[in-house]
N, C-alpha and C positions, 0 to 999 in steps of 0.2 A: 773678211774676218775669219780667223782660224783659231783653233785651240779651244773652242767653246765645247761645252758638254752637250748642248742640245740647241737645235734651231727650229723655230716655229714662225713661218712667214719671214718677216723682217726682224724678228726678235732673236738675239743670240744670248743664250742662257748659260750662266756659270754659278758655281758656289761662291760665297764670300771668300775673299783672298785668293780667288782663282785668277789666272792671267791668260789673256788672249793676245793674238797678234793682229794688228790692224794695218793693212797695206794700202797705201795711197799711190795712185799712178796719175801723172799729169804729163801732157805733151805740149810742145810749143809749135804753133802753126800760124800761117798768115792767111786770113780770110777762109780758114778752115781747109785749105787745100795744099799750101806749100810751107815748108819750114822757113823761118827767118834765119838766114845764115849767120847773122850777127847777134843772135839772142838764143837763150836756152833757159830751161827751168832751173832756177837757183835754189829754191827750197820749197818743201811741202810742209803743210801745217795741219795739225790735228787738234780738234776741240771736242771735249766730252762735256755735255751740258745737260743739266736739269735745274729745276727751281732751287736756287741757293747754292748750286755747284757749277763752277766753270773752270775746268782743268784744260790747259792748252800745252802744246809742244810744237817745236819747229826743228826741222833737220835740213841742212843744205846738201848740195850735190856731193861734197867731199866727205859727208858723214859727220861733219863737225856740227854739233848741236848748237843752235842759236839760243834756245832757252827751253826750259821745262817748268811750266807753272802747274804744280800739283797741289793737293790738299789732303786733309785727313781721310777722305773717301777714296781717292784715286792716286795711284802712282803710275807715271808714264816714263818709260825709258827707251833708249835706242836699241834697235834690233839690227836691221840691215839697210844698206843703200845700194841702188843699182842705176846705172845710166845706159841709154841706148839711143839708136837713130842719130848718130852724129852728136851724141851727148846732149841732145835736145830733150829727150824724154827722161823723166826722173821717177823712180819708184822707191819709196821709203816705207819701211815697216817699223811700227812702234809696238813695244810691249806695254799693255795696259793691265794693271792690277786693280780690281775693284774690291774694296775691303769691307763694305757695309752691306748687310742683307736687306732685301726688299727694295732695291733701287732700280731705276730705269734711266739710262743716260742716252741722249741723242748723240749720234756720231756725225760731226761736221768736219769738212776739210776745206782748205784753200791753198793756192800756190802763188808764187811770185817769181818773175823772170829776172835775169841779170840786169835788164834795162829798166826794171821797176814796174813792169806791167803786173797787175794783180787780178786775181779772181777772188772776190770776197767769200767769206765762210758760206758754204753751201751744205744744207742738210742732205745727208746721204739717204735718208729714209730708213736707216737701220738703227736699231737700239741694242745696247748692251744692258742686260738685266741680270740681277743677282737674286738667287733663291737660297735662303738659309733656313727655311722652315720645313720641318719634317711633315710629310703627308699623313693623312689620317683616314678615317672611314667610320661607317656605322654598321653595327650588327643588329639585325632585327629578326626575332626578338633577341634581347641581350642576355636573357636567362629564362628558365622555365621551372615551374614547380614539378613535383613528381608525376611522371607519366609512364605508361608501359608501352609507348610507341616511339618511333624515331622522331627526332625534332629537326625540322627543316629551318635552317638559319640563312637569311639573305645578308650578304655583305656588299656595301656600296662604298668603294674607295673614293677619296677626295683629295685634291691638291689645288689650291687657288692660284698658284704661281706657274711653275714650269709644267705642271700637269703630271698625272700618274703614268709611270712607265709600266709597272707590273706589280703583282702582289701574289702572296702565297699564304698558306695556313697550316696549322698543326693542332692536334688535340691532346688534352690531358684527361686521364681517367681517374686521377686522384686529387681533383679540385685544384690543380695548378702546381702541385709539388714537382711533378715531372711531366715532360711533354714528349710526344713521339716525333717521328720524322716529319720534315716539311713536305708539303704537297708539291707538285709541279707548279711553275709560275703560270698565272693567268695574266695575259698581256693587256695593257691599256686600262683606261678608265671604264672597266667592265663590271657591272653588277652580276654576281653569280650566287648560287645556293650551295650551302654546305650541309651535309647530313650528319647529325650526331646520333649514334646508334648504340653505343656501348652501355651496358648496365653498370652505371657508376655515377659519381658526382663529376660531371664533365665540365671542362672549360675549353674555350677556343682562343687561340692566339693568332693574329693576322699580322704579317709583315708587309708594309707597303713601301715601295721605292718610287721616288719621282724621277723626272728626266735629267736631273743633274746629279743624282746619287744620294740625296737625302733619304734616310730610312726612318719610318715611324712604325711603332708597334701598337696594335689595338688588342686589348685583352677583355674577354667577355666576363659576364657573371657566370653563375653555375647553372648548368642544364642537368636536371635530376632525371635520370632514366633508370627504371627498374623493370626488367622483363622477366624476372625470376618469380615463380609462384611461391607463396609462403608455405609453411608447413606447421607441424605441431605434434604434440604427444597427448595421449589420454591415459591417465593413471586411475587406479581404483577398480578396474575390471577384475572381479574375483577369479581366481584360478581353482579355488576349492568351493564345494557346495555350501550355500548359506540359505537360511530361511528368513533373512532380513533384507530390507532395502540396501542398495549400494550407492555410494557417492562417487561419481566420476569427476575427476579434476582435469580440466583441459588447459594446456599451456601452448599458445601459438608462438611461432617463430617466423622470422623473415631474414633470409640471407641476401636479398637483393638490395638492401640499403634503405628502402623507404620506411620500413617498420610496419608493425601490425596495426591495423586500424580497428578491426572489430571481429567478433565471432558470432555467427548465427546459430542459435540453438535448434534442436529438431522441431520445436513447435513454431519456428519462424521468428522468435524474439531475437533482436540484435543487441548484443552486449558490447559496448565500446571498451577497447583495451585488449590485452593479450591473455587474460586468464578468466576462467569461470568454473563454477561447480554445478553439477546436475544430479539430483537424487532420482534413481531408477528403481522401480518396485517390481519389475517383471522382466523375464527374458525378452530381449529385443535387440534390434540394431539401431544405434543412435548415431546420426550423421550431424557433423558440425562443419559449417562453411567458414573458413578463415579468409579475410580480405585484408590486403595490405594497402598502404597509402597511395600506391600507384594504380590501384584497381585490379591487380592480379588476385585470383581466388584459388583456393584449394579445399576440397572436401576431405575431412578425416573422419574415420568411423570406428566405433567400438561395437562388437557383437557380444552381448551379455547372455551367457548360456548356463550359469551356475546358480540361479535363484530357484528355490523350490519351497513354496509356502503351502503345499498340499499335504495334509496328514496322510501317513500310510494307513493301510487296513490290515486286519488280523482275523484269522479264523482258527478256532480250536476244535479239534476232533478227539473223541475218546476211543480207546481201543475196544470198548464195548459199552453198550447202553443197557444191557440186560443185568438182572441181579446177579451179583457174584460175591463169592467169599474170598476173592483174590484181589490183588492191587490192579488198578486201572492206569493205563498210560495215556496221558493227555499230550497231544502234539499240536503246537501252534505254528501256523504258516502265515508269514507276513507278505504283503504286496505294497508297491508304491507306484502311483501313477504320476507323481510330480516330476519324475525324471532323475532324482538323486539315487534312487534304489535303496533297498533295505540294508541297513547296517547291522542290526542285531535284534535278538529276542531276549527279553528279560523274563526269566521263569518265576513262578510264584515263590520259590524258595530264595530268590534274589540272585541266582546265578545268571550271568549275562553270556549268551551264546551268540557268537559272531555268525552272521548269515541270516537267511530268511526263514529258517525252521528251528524249532527247539522242542524238546520233549521232557516231561517229568512224570514219574509214577507216583500215584497217590493211593493211600490205603483207607482213607476215611471219606465219608460223604462231606461235602462242603462247597464253598465258593472259592475258586482258584483264579487269580488274576495274572494274566500275561501282558507284557508291554512290548510293542514293536517300535523301533526307532529307525528313521531313515538317515541317509548320509548328510542331509542338510540340518539334522538336529531337531 
């Protein structure tokens, strides 16, 4: 048998509508040792058989076909005829076209001499088989939920007929819209691992080829990989001094694709989602931990330094404490320990003096009120 796509033992495999050449050789001898001078092989006969199918053909020494009995599954036609050894040996080659997938045909032959001697149909032990089924395989796991680690996927190719010849794979980082280059082929029915590592919604596509050339494609579900840490912004941190509580607004973000899962407050409370607010009443550093759905974390912080709720202080000194018939100058000096610093002094006459000191001359005994204001108000 020649022209087949693949041979396994005594099985000759082709695709449906493929054609092989089957060569039959017979020789005429007497008692197995001498040629009979008055006889020779007249014709060789081929029979392709399985349950429900019996296709036969006969070809004589001159190449004239005696008959061809074919059917809807098989076509048998003439190829070549050759004689040798004083024209006693006969070699005939038939073209056999098998048209139906998933079939197995036993190959039989017999011969007949000029004088009518026959050798009945004999099974050659060989089979012509057709494989029209694409191979397949199994990916394990076939998909994964969000993770921040590589995903190891095992692929086990399979083909129940001619067998797996080879397979290869490629990946998509946009959930199957586009794929990269094919890997090198992995030969045979070999289970192997594929590593999915890109931060993306990944898919795998595996191409499997069997031993007659059928090709099957296996496409995975989605492998969700996010190795990118989330981030976020904190609004509300004052840039000017205030004597009030401030409200921080936290907005978390995630560029890796899995999305924000939660934010942990400075006191350890976990808030589900991507936003929260926190009221802060004193200068401090506030740390927030953002977690995405793949388990990546990022700490974002705000240092509050512009809150001053401490009242400033004020001292007033007179230019003299002795009896006088002249005016007395009162000088007020402000101080601030809250951090904002003194902004101004308001004099008894209502004049506001910028800075930490202010003076006013008075000409009468009495009570004079000064006011100090810090930069936090």
